[in-house]
C-alpha positions in Angstrom: 12.1 -4.1 19.4 12.9 -1.3 21.8 15.5 0.2 19.5 12.8 0.6 16.8 10.7 2.9 19.1 13.6 4.9 20.6 13.3 8.5 19.6 10.2 8.0 17.5 7.0 10.0 18.0 3.8 8.0 18.0 0.2 9.1 18.2 -2.2 6.6 19.9 -5.9 7.1 19.3 -8.2 5.4 22.0 -11.8 4.7 21.2 -14.8 3.7 23.3 -14.5 -0.1 23.8 -13.8 -2.3 26.8 -10.4 -3.2 25.3 -9.3 0.4 26.0 -7.7 -0.8 29.2 -5.2 -2.9 27.2 -4.0 0.3 25.5 -2.5 1.4 28.8 0.0 -1.5 28.5 0.8 -0.6 24.9 1.4 3.0 25.8 3.5 2.1 28.8 5.7 -0.2 26.7 6.2 2.4 24.1 7.3 5.0 26.6 9.6 2.6 28.3 11.2 1.9 24.8 12.0 5.6 24.4 9.1 6.8 22.3 7.4 10.1 22.7 3.7 9.2 22.8 0.7 11.5 22.2 -2.6 10.0 23.3 -5.9 11.0 21.6 -9.3 10.0 23.0 -12.8 10.0 21.8 -15.6 11.1 24.1 -16.7 7.4 24.4 -13.2 6.3 25.4 -13.5 8.3 28.7 -16.3 5.9 29.7 -13.8 3.0 29.9 -10.5 4.6 31.0 -9.5 7.9 32.3 -7.3 10.5 30.6 -5.2 10.8 33.9 -4.0 7.2 33.5 -2.5 8.0 30.1 -1.1 11.3 31.3 0.7 9.5 34.1 2.3 7.1 31.6 3.3 9.6 28.9 3.9 12.8 31.0 2.0 14.6 28.3 -1.5 16.0 28.0 -4.2 13.9 26.4 -5.8 15.4 23.4 -9.5 14.9 23.5 -10.8 18.4 22.5 -11.0 19.0 18.7 -10.7 22.7 19.3 -7.6 22.6 21.5 -4.4 24.5 20.7 -0.8 23.6 21.9 1.7 25.8 23.7 2.7 27.4 20.4 -0.8 28.3 19.5 -1.1 25.6 16.8 -4.2 23.5 16.3 -3.3 20.6 18.5 -4.5 17.7 16.4 -2.8 19.2 13.3 0.5 19.5 15.2 0.2 15.8 16.4 -0.7 14.6 12.9 2.3 16.4 11.3 4.8 15.2 13.9 3.7 11.5 14.2 5.9 8.7 12.7 2.9 6.3 13.2 -0.7 6.6 14.2 -2.2 3.7 16.1 -5.9 3.5 16.8 -6.8 0.9 19.4 -9.4 -0.2 20.1 -10.7 0.7 16.6 -14.4 0.4 17.1 -17.0 -0.3 14.4 -18.1 3.4 14.6 -14.6 4.7 14.2 -13.8 2.4 11.3 -17.0 3.7 9.6 -15.9 7.3 10.1 -12.4 6.6 8.9 -13.6 4.9 5.8 -15.9 7.7 4.8 -13.7 10.6 5.9 -15.8 11.8 8.8 -13.9 13.7 11.5 -15.8 14.9 14.6 -13.4 14.0 17.4 -9.7 14.2 18.2 -9.0 10.7 16.9 -10.7 11.0 13.5 -9.5 14.6 13.0 -5.9 13.5 13.5 -6.3 10.5 11.3 -7.6 12.6 8.5 -4.8 15.1 8.8 -1.9 12.6 9.3 0.4 11.4 6.5 2.1 8.8 8.7 1.2 5.1 8.4 -2.1 4.1 10.1 -2.3 1.0 12.2 -5.7 -0.2 13.3 -6.5 -2.7 16.1 -10.2 -3.4 15.7 -12.2 -4.6 18.7 -16.0 -5.2 18.9 -18.6 -7.9 19.3 -18.3 -10.7 16.8 -21.6 -9.9 15.1 -20.6 -6.3 14.6 -17.2 -7.3 13.1 -18.7 -9.7 10.7 -21.5 -7.3 9.5 -21.1 -6.5 5.8 -21.0 -2.8 6.6 -18.0 -3.2 8.9 -16.3 -5.6 6.5 -16.9 -3.1 3.7 -15.4 -0.3 5.7 -12.4 -2.4 6.6 -11.8 -3.3 3.0 -11.9 0.4 2.0 -9.3 1.2 4.7 -7.1 -1.8 3.6 -7.2 -0.7 0.0 -5.9 2.7 1.1 -2.9 1.1 2.7 -3.9 1.0 6.3 -2.4 -1.9 8.3 -4.7 -4.0 10.5 -3.7 -6.2 13.4 -6.3 -8.6 14.7 -9.0 -8.9 15.8 -8.6 -12.3 17.4 -11.1 -15.0 18.3 -11.9 -15.4 22.0 -14.2 -14.4 24.8 -15.9 -11.1 24.2 -17.3 -8.5 26.6 -20.8 -9.8 25.8 -19.9 -13.1 27.3 -20.0 -14.8 23.9 -17.1 -16.3 22.0 -16.3 -14.9 18.6 -14.1 -13.0 16.2 -13.7 -9.5 17.5 -11.3 -9.5 20.5 -8.6 -6.9 20.2 -5.1 -8.2 19.5 -2.9 -8.5 22.5 -0.5 -5.7 23.3 2.5 -7.7 22.2 1.0 -8.3 18.8 0.1 -4.6 18.4 3.7 -3.6 19.4 5.2 -6.0 16.9 3.0 -4.7 14.1 3.9 -1.1 15.0 7.6 -2.0 15.0 7.3 -3.6 11.6 5.7 -0.5 10.2 8.4 1.8 11.6 11.2 -0.5 10.4 9.9 -0.3 6.9 9.8 3.5 6.8 13.4 4.0 5.7 14.6 0.6 4.6 14.7 1.6 1.0 16.4 4.9 1.5 19.1 5.6 -1.1 17.6 3.2 -3.7 16.4 4.5 -7.0 13.3 2.6 -8.1 11.4 2.9 -11.3 7.9 1.6 -11.4 5.7 1.3 -14.6 2.0 1.3 -14.3 -1.3 1.4 -16.3 -2.2 0.1 -19.7 -0.5 1.3 -22.8 -2.5 2.5 -25.8 -1.6 2.0 -29.4 -3.4 4.4 -31.8 -5.5 3.1 -34.7 -6.5 6.7 -35.8 -6.7 10.0 -33.9 -9.8 8.7 -32.1 -9.4 5.0 -31.5 -6.7 2.9 -29.9 -5.9 -0.7 -28.9 -5.7 -0.9 -25.1 -6.2 -3.2 -22.2 -8.2 -3.2 -18.9 -5.3 -2.2 -16.6 -6.3 0.5 -14.1 -2.8 1.1 -12.8 -3.7 0.4 -9.2 -1.0 -2.2 -8.6 1.8 -0.1 -10.0 0.6 3.0 -8.2 0.4 1.1 -4.9 4.0 -0.1 -5.4 5.3 3.4 -6.2 3.5 4.8 -3.1 4.8 2.1 -0.9 8.4 2.4 -2.2 8.3 6.2 -1.6 7.0 5.8 1.9 9.9 3.5 2.6 12.4 6.1 1.6 13.2 5.2 -2.0 13.7 7.8 -4.8 10.8 6.7 -7.0 10.1 7.4 -10.6 6.6 6.3 -11.7 6.2 5.9 -15.5 2.5 5.7 -16.1 0.3 4.9 -19.1 -3.1 6.7 -18.9 -4.8 6.2 -15.6 -7.5 7.9 -13.6 -5.6 7.5 -10.3 -4.1 10.5 -8.4 -0.3 10.6 -8.6 1.2 9.4 -5.3 3.1 12.1 -3.3 6.9 12.2 -3.3 7.4 10.4 -6.7 8.7 11.7 -10.0 5.9 11.2 -12.5 6.4 10.6 -16.2 3.3 10.2 -18.4 3.4 8.0 -21.5 0.9 6.4 -23.8 2.4 4.0 -26.3 5.0 1.2 -25.8 7.6 3.3 -27.8 7.1 6.2 -25.4 7.4 3.9 -22.4 10.6 2.4 -24.0 12.1 5.8 -24.4 11.3 6.8 -20.8 12.8 3.6 -19.4 16.1 3.8 -21.3 16.5 7.5 -20.5 17.1 6.8 -16.8 18.2 3.2 -16.8 21.8 4.0 -16.0 20.7 5.5 -12.7 18.2 2.9 -11.7 18.7 0.2 -9.0 15.4 -1.5 -9.3 12.9 -1.7 -12.2 9.4 -3.0 -11.4 7.4 -3.5 -14.6 3.8 -3.5 -13.4 2.4 -1.8 -16.5 0.2 -3.9 -18.9 2.2 -3.4 -22.1 0.6 -3.9 -25.5 2.1 -6.8 -27.4 1.1 -5.4 -30.7 0.6 -2.1 -32.5 -1.1 -1.1 -35.7 1.3 -1.2 -38.6 -0.1 2.0 -40.2 -1.9 4.6 -38.1 -4.6 6.5 -40.0 -4.0 10.2 -40.1 -7.8 10.9 -39.9 -10.7 9.2 -38.2 -11.6 6.1 -40.1 -15.2 6.1 -41.4 -17.6 3.2 -41.5 -17.7 1.7 -45.0 -20.3 -1.1 -44.6 -17.7 -3.8 -44.8 -15.3 -5.7 -42.5 -12.2 -3.8 -41.4 -8.9 -5.6 -41.3 -6.0 -4.1 -39.3 -2.5 -5.3 -39.7 -0.7 -5.6 -36.4 3.0 -5.7 -35.8 4.7 -6.9 -32.7 6.0 -4.4 -30.2 9.4 -4.7 -28.6 9.6 -6.8 -25.4 10.8 -4.0 -23.1 11.7 -6.0 -20.0 13.4 -8.7 -22.1 15.5 -6.0 -23.7 16.7 -4.7 -20.4 17.2 -8.2 -19.0 19.6 -9.0 -21.8 21.9 -6.0 -20.9 25.2 -6.9 -19.3 24.6 -4.3 -16.6 21.1 -3.9 -15.6 19.0 -3.0 -12.5 17.2 -5.6 -10.4 14.2 -6.6 -12.6 10.7 -7.5 -11.4 8.1 -8.5 -13.9 4.4 -9.2 -13.7 2.6 -12.0 -15.5 -1.1 -11.3 -15.8 -2.6 -14.6 -16.7 -6.2 -16.0 -17.1 -5.3 -18.9 -14.9 -2.7 -19.9 -12.3 -0.1 -20.8 -14.9 3.1 -21.4 -12.9 4.9 -23.0 -15.8 4.3 -20.0 -18.0 5.5 -17.6 -15.2 8.7 -19.7 -14.6 9.4 -19.7 -18.3 9.0 -15.9 -18.5 11.3 -15.5 -15.5 14.0 -17.5 -17.3 13.5 -16.2 -20.8 13.5 -12.5 -19.8 16.2 -12.9 -17.2 14.1 -11.5 -14.4 15.0 -11.5 -10.7 11.4 -11.8 -9.6 8.2 -12.5 -11.5 4.8 -11.9 -10.0 2.0 -14.2 -11.2 -1.4 -12.7 -11.1 -4.5 -14.6 -12.2 -6.7 -11.7 -13.3 -9.8 -13.9 -13.4 -9.6 -14.9 -9.7 -12.2 -13.3 -7.4 -10.9 -10.0 -5.9 -7.8 -10.0 -8.1 -6.7 -8.4 -11.4 -7.6 -5.2 -13.2 -9.5 -2.5 -11.4 -9.8 -4.3 -8.0 -8.5 -2.8 -4.8 -7.2 -6.3 -3.7 -4.9 -8.8 -5.3 -3.8 -12.4 -4.8 -0.4 -13.1 -6.3 2.4 -15.7 -6.4 6.0 -14.5 -6.3 8.6 -16.5 -8.2 12.3 -16.0 -7.8 15.3 -17.6 -9.4 15.6 -20.2 -6.6 13.3 -21.6 -4.0 9.6 -22.5 -4.2 7.0 -20.0 -5.4 5.5 -17.9 -2.6 1.8 -17.7 -2.6 0.5 -14.6 -0.9 -3.1 -14.4 0.5 -5.7 -12.1 -1.0 -5.0 -8.7 0.4 -5.0 -5.0 -0.5 -2.8 -4.0 -3.4 -0.8 -1.8 -1.0 -0.1 -4.8 1.2 0.9 -6.8 -1.9 3.2 -3.9 -2.8 5.0 -4.0 0.6 5.3 -7.7 0.5 6.9 -7.5 -2.9 9.3 -4.7 -1.8 10.3 -6.9 1.2 11.5 -9.5 -1.3 13.2 -6.9 -3.5 15.1 -5.6 -0.5 16.4 -9.1 0.2 18.1 -9.0 -3.3 19.9 -5.7 -2.5 23.6 -6.3 -1.4 24.2 -5.4 2.2 26.7 -2.7 1.1 23.8 -0.9 -0.6 21.3 -1.0 2.2 20.8 2.0 4.5 
């Protein structure tokens, strides 16, 4: 684990909780492993541990003044945010989680978090009643949906003397979670990954179309995660209201035929294709040139089948690693296995869109990943970004060692 931290720059935000004393151990271990550590403190954190303790460990000044500048005259929290490979906030109190979820920034820790583009690791710590409160759980869900990683809290004796769920994770667990995040940062470097997202639209006339309920959130989360891990990512997206992730090549499409053209154009230079888009199975045989008017009678549209894009690619003698999604209205493992075989996929992701917290438009998902061998892997309900990283871990395992960075 020490090799992971050597030469890395980490920012550690310390908030006002009794568990702040444990962060001294975390910082000490990071420094011993060769990391350059910048410690940030909220005003409340000073009530539990002194800045001098962190300065003695890091040999660097502690940042606790939002108005501070560094030796070069830069705004200190901006400089730290831009330089950090990882931002850890521990203990992450209920108050700080609320600020982070709603974009409030009134201290050195939250200002840095808002400015940082590095992965954010949170180690919550608070009384059990506070952790279980709907407000805290809602704030945590918002942060998870944005791609933050959370370690803990654990169940145990709390500062109040009660026993409950809210005890900060132990330093070893926090260090392992931080190492895992840093290891992922460049593990897809050199790979060219194409991700499709959103729901295609097939026109009926210039006004109306046949579509589906896909928001694109799962595909966008995969594209964002792959780019963060060093891959060269092309996101081919049907209409979506989501902002385009940074560091990806974006191609907008609407119909299945447009998606097909975009896919085949870059296929020869693609290592992995992840087909997360909800692709229309049918299109209207004859699209009306003008808006169709009501005529006081039933309207019959003749639909013709669209090409099966991923099956087409799966049948090619030379093709990229293929990952499909099976959006079902039930946990139909047999159907997902058949799709994996028939379309010659390497992985198929079964998603019951009727399950609570899963499917179209949600920020969380619960999926089952099927491969060509082995038992299906059932993932827990988690943020779509966490699902994306879990899926990319399995994609990486399919890459030959000679192709890995």
